[in-house]
C-alpha positions in Angstrom: -25.4 31.3 11.2 -25.9 28.1 10.2 -23.3 26.3 8.2 -23.8 24.1 5.2 -21.9 21.4 3.8 -22.6 19.8 0.5 -21.8 15.7 0.5 -21.8 13.5 -2.9 -22.2 9.6 -2.5 -20.3 7.0 -3.6 -20.8 3.7 -5.4 -23.0 1.3 -3.8 -25.8 4.1 -4.1 -27.0 3.6 -7.6 -30.5 2.5 -9.0 -31.8 2.0 -12.8 -34.2 5.3 -13.5 -31.8 7.6 -10.9 -31.8 11.5 -12.3 -34.7 10.5 -15.0 -37.5 13.0 -13.6 -34.6 15.9 -13.4 -33.7 15.4 -16.2 -37.1 15.5 -17.9 -38.6 18.5 -15.5 -34.5 20.9 -15.5 -32.5 21.7 -18.7 -30.0 22.3 -16.1 -29.9 19.0 -15.0 -30.2 17.7 -18.9 -27.7 19.5 -19.5 -25.3 18.1 -17.3 -25.9 14.7 -18.7 -25.8 15.8 -22.9 -22.6 16.8 -21.2 -21.3 13.3 -20.2 -22.5 11.3 -22.9 -20.0 13.6 -24.7 -17.6 13.4 -22.9 -18.1 9.4 -22.7 -18.7 9.5 -26.8 -21.5 6.6 -25.6 -25.4 7.2 -23.7 -24.6 6.9 -19.6 -28.0 8.4 -19.3 -30.1 5.8 -21.0 -27.6 2.8 -18.6 -28.8 5.7 -15.7 -32.6 5.9 -16.8 -33.1 2.8 -18.2 -30.5 0.1 -17.0 -30.2 -3.2 -17.7 -29.1 -3.4 -13.6 -26.2 -5.8 -14.8 -24.6 -2.6 -17.9 -24.8 -0.5 -14.1 -23.1 -2.0 -11.5 -20.6 -2.6 -13.6 -17.6 -0.5 -11.7 -16.8 1.4 -15.2 -20.3 2.8 -15.0 -21.4 2.8 -12.1 -19.0 5.6 -10.8 -19.6 7.8 -14.2 -23.1 7.0 -13.9 -23.6 8.2 -10.2 -21.2 11.7 -10.6 -23.4 13.0 -13.3 -26.6 12.1 -11.1 -25.0 13.6 -8.0 -24.0 16.7 -9.5 -27.1 16.7 -11.9 -28.9 17.0 -8.2 -26.4 20.1 -7.9 -26.7 22.2 -10.8 -30.4 22.3 -9.8 -30.4 22.5 -6.7 -27.5 25.6 -6.2 -29.6 27.2 -8.6 -32.7 27.3 -5.7 -30.8 26.1 -2.1 -28.6 27.7 0.0 -24.4 27.9 -0.6 -22.2 25.5 0.7 -19.3 26.3 3.2 -17.8 23.3 2.6 -18.0 19.7 0.1 -16.6 16.6 0.7 -17.5 12.9 -0.7 -17.7 9.8 -0.1 -14.9 7.6 -2.2 -15.9 8.4 -5.9 -18.1 10.9 -4.9 -15.1 13.6 -3.6 -15.0 13.8 -7.8 -18.7 15.5 -7.3 -17.8 17.7 -4.3 -14.9 18.6 -6.7 -16.5 19.4 -9.9 -19.1 21.0 -8.0 -16.3 23.7 -5.4 -15.1 24.3 -9.2 -11.7 22.6 -9.0 -12.2 20.2 -11.6 -14.5 20.4 -14.8 -17.2 18.1 -15.6 -16.3 16.3 -18.5 -13.1 15.8 -17.6 -14.3 14.3 -14.4 -16.7 11.7 -15.8 -13.5 10.3 -17.6 -11.2 10.5 -14.9 -13.6 8.2 -13.2 -14.7 6.4 -16.0 -11.1 5.5 -15.8 -11.2 5.0 -12.2 -13.4 2.4 -12.1 -12.8 0.3 -15.6 -8.6 0.1 -13.8 -9.3 -0.4 -10.4 -11.6 -3.6 -11.8 -8.7 -4.6 -14.1 -6.8 -4.0 -11.1 -7.1 -7.2 -9.3 -8.5 -10.3 -11.0 -12.3 -11.5 -10.3 -12.6 -13.6 -7.1 -9.0 -12.8 -5.7 -10.2 -9.7 -3.9 -12.9 -8.9 -1.4 -14.5 -6.5 0.8 -17.2 -7.7 2.8 -19.0 -4.7 5.8 -18.2 -5.3 9.8 -20.9 -4.1 12.0 -21.4 -4.1 15.7 -17.0 -3.3 16.2 -15.3 -0.4 17.5 -13.0 0.4 14.6 -9.8 0.1 16.6 -11.2 -3.7 17.3 -11.7 -3.9 13.8 -7.7 -2.8 12.2 -6.5 -5.0 15.2 -8.6 -7.8 13.3 -7.1 -7.4 10.0 -3.6 -7.1 11.3 -3.8 -10.1 13.1 -5.4 -12.4 9.5 -3.1 -10.7 7.3 -0.8 -13.6 7.6 1.5 -12.1 4.8 -1.9 -11.0 2.8 -4.0 -8.2 2.0 -6.6 -7.0 5.2 -7.4 -3.9 5.9 -10.3 -1.2 6.3 -11.1 0.6 3.6 -14.3 2.8 5.0 -14.6 4.0 8.6 -17.7 4.4 7.9 -19.6 5.1 11.4 -18.6 4.2 14.8 -20.6 1.1 13.7 -19.8 0.6 10.5 -16.1 -0.8 9.5 -15.7 -1.8 5.8 -13.1 -4.2 5.2 -11.0 -4.7 1.9 -7.9 -7.4 0.6 -7.3 -11.1 -0.9 -10.7 -13.2 -0.4 -8.8 -15.4 2.0 -7.6 -12.7 4.3 -10.4 -11.1 4.5 -12.6 -14.3 5.3 -10.0 -14.5 8.4 -10.4 -11.0 9.3 -14.4 -11.6 9.5 -14.1 -14.7 11.2 -11.9 -12.5 13.9 -14.2 -9.6 14.2 -17.1 -12.1 15.0 -14.6 -13.2 18.0 -14.3 -9.6 19.2 -18.1 -9.0 19.6 -19.5 -8.0 16.1 -22.9 -8.5 15.7 -23.0 -9.0 11.7 -20.3 -9.7 8.9 -21.7 -8.9 5.4 -19.3 -9.6 2.4 -20.5 -7.0 0.0 -20.9 -7.7 -3.7 -18.4 -5.3 -5.0 -16.4 -6.1 -8.3 -12.9 -5.4 -6.4 -11.3 -4.6 -3.6 -11.2 -0.5 -3.2 -9.0 1.6 -0.6 -7.0 -1.3 0.1 -3.0 -2.2 -0.9 -4.4 -4.3 -3.9 -5.5 -1.0 -5.8 -1.7 0.4 -5.5 -1.1 -0.8 -9.9 -4.4 1.7 -10.5 -2.3 4.9 -9.4 0.4 4.9 -12.0 -3.0 4.6 -14.3 -4.7 6.9 -12.8 -2.5 9.7 -12.4 -1.6 9.9 -16.3 -5.5 10.3 -17.3 -5.4 12.5 -14.0 -2.0 14.5 -15.2 -4.2 15.2 -18.3 -6.8 17.0 -16.5 -7.2 21.5 -16.0 -7.5 22.5 -12.4 -8.3 25.1 -11.4 -8.4 26.5 -7.2 -11.7 25.2 -5.4 -13.8 27.7 -4.9 -15.4 26.1 -1.6 -12.9 23.8 0.7 -12.9 19.9 -0.2 -12.6 18.0 2.8 -10.5 14.7 1.6 -10.9 11.3 2.4 -7.4 11.0 2.7 -6.9 13.5 5.7 -10.0 14.2 6.6 -9.6 18.0 6.2 -10.4 20.8 4.7 -8.3 21.2 1.5 -8.2 23.9 -0.6 -4.9 23.8 -2.3 -5.1 22.7 -6.1 -1.1 21.5 -5.8 -3.4 18.8 -3.1 -5.9 18.2 -5.7 -4.2 15.5 -7.6 -1.6 13.7 -4.8 -4.6 13.1 -2.5 -6.6 11.4 -5.4 -3.9 9.1 -6.2 -3.7 7.9 -2.5 -7.2 7.6 -2.2 -7.7 5.1 -3.9 -5.8 2.7 -1.8 -6.5 4.1 1.7 -9.1 4.0 4.0 -12.0 6.7 3.4 -12.3 8.6 7.1 -15.4 8.9 7.0 -16.2 9.2 10.7 -13.4 11.8 11.1 -14.9 14.0 7.4 -18.8 14.4 10.0 -16.5 15.2 12.6 -14.1 17.9 10.6 -17.4 19.2 9.6 -19.2 19.8 12.7 -15.9 21.3 13.7 -15.9 23.6 11.5 -19.2 24.7 12.6 -21.4 23.1 10.0 -24.5 22.5 10.9 -27.2 21.1 8.4 -25.5 18.2 5.6 -27.6 18.0 2.0 -26.4 14.6 0.5 -26.2 15.5 -3.6 -27.1 12.3 -5.3 -28.7 9.0 -5.6 -29.9 7.4 -2.4 -29.1 9.3 1.3 -26.5 6.4 2.7 -24.2 9.2 3.7 -27.3 10.5 5.4 -27.6 7.5 7.5 -24.0 7.6 8.3 -23.7 11.7 9.6 -26.8 11.0 11.6 -24.9 7.8 13.1 -21.5 10.4 13.6 -23.3 13.2 15.6 -26.5 13.8 16.3 -25.8 18.1 16.3 -25.8 17.9 12.5 -29.5 18.1 10.8 -29.2 15.8 7.7 -31.0 16.3 4.3 -31.2 14.3 1.1 -31.9 15.7 -3.1 -32.0 13.1 -5.2 -35.1 13.9 -7.5 -37.9 16.5 -7.8 -40.5 15.3 -4.3 -37.1 15.4 -2.4 -36.2 18.6 -3.4 -39.8 20.3 -3.0 -39.2 19.1 0.5 -35.8 19.8 1.1 -36.6 23.5 0.0 -39.5 23.8 2.0 -37.8 22.5 4.6 -34.6 24.7 4.2 -37.0 27.9 4.1 -39.9 26.9 6.8 -36.2 27.1 8.8 
C-alpha cells in the first residue's frame, strides 16, 4: 500500500491571482479565505486575487496569504483525494501542515504567521541582512564557506533545499564573502534572493520571544497525522513539542533534504504539494527518485491529480 504525504510551500511561491478559481468553484475553499479575512480583520483574499504584487510581497502579507491558499487547496483536496500518512511544510509551510494535521486552528495559524512575518521583517533593518541561493555545491562545502566567511558576523545555511541547492543567510557583507568562497569552491552559481529579511539564521533570534508570546495564546491539539518538522527532520506527534520546534525554526536551518529522506524512510511513495507553485515537487525530485510528486494549486491541477491518482 503506497503511503502519501502532503507538503506545503513556504515564502517565494506567492503569485497574484492564487486561489481565485478554487474560491469561486468550491464552498470549502471560500470558507478558508473568509475565515482568514475574519481572523485578520482585513480582506487578505483580495490581496491574493488582485494584488498589487508589492503588497503581496510584504512578508507580513506573504506568509498568511500562502498559508490561506495552501489550506484552501487542502480543504478541497482532502474531501476528494487520499488521506496522508504524514505532513510537512517548508518554513512557513510547517504552519499549514500543523493546521492540516488538526494541531492548530486556521484562525490562530493565520494570526500567528501574520505576527511571524511582521516580527521577521522588523528584526533586521532593511539592507543589513541578505540571502543567496548557492547552486551546484555540496551542502557541507557551503557550510564550510559560511564558517570561513563569518569573521565575527552572521552567515550560515538557511535552507538545505536539495543536494544541489543551499540557501545562505546573514549579514549582507558576510553573505557576499561566503558567496565568493562558494564560487571558489566550485559552486555553479550564487544568486542573491529578493527577500525582505535574512530568514533562518541567528539574526532572527529577536523574533523568538515575541513569537513565543503569540504562540502562547494559541490553542493546540495533538497532530492527527505526524508532522515532519524543519528543525529535527523527523515526524512529531507530541503536542508539547509543537511550539518549541516552531520557535527554534525561526533561526534554525530548514533541513528539507532530511525531511524528504525521513518521509522516504517511513515508506512514503507519493508526495502531494498543496498550495501555490510546485517548488517542493522540484526539490523532492532532486532529493530522491523513489517518490512520485503531484502538485495541486487550482481547479485544473486538482482534476489532473485526482485523475492520475484514480487511474493508479
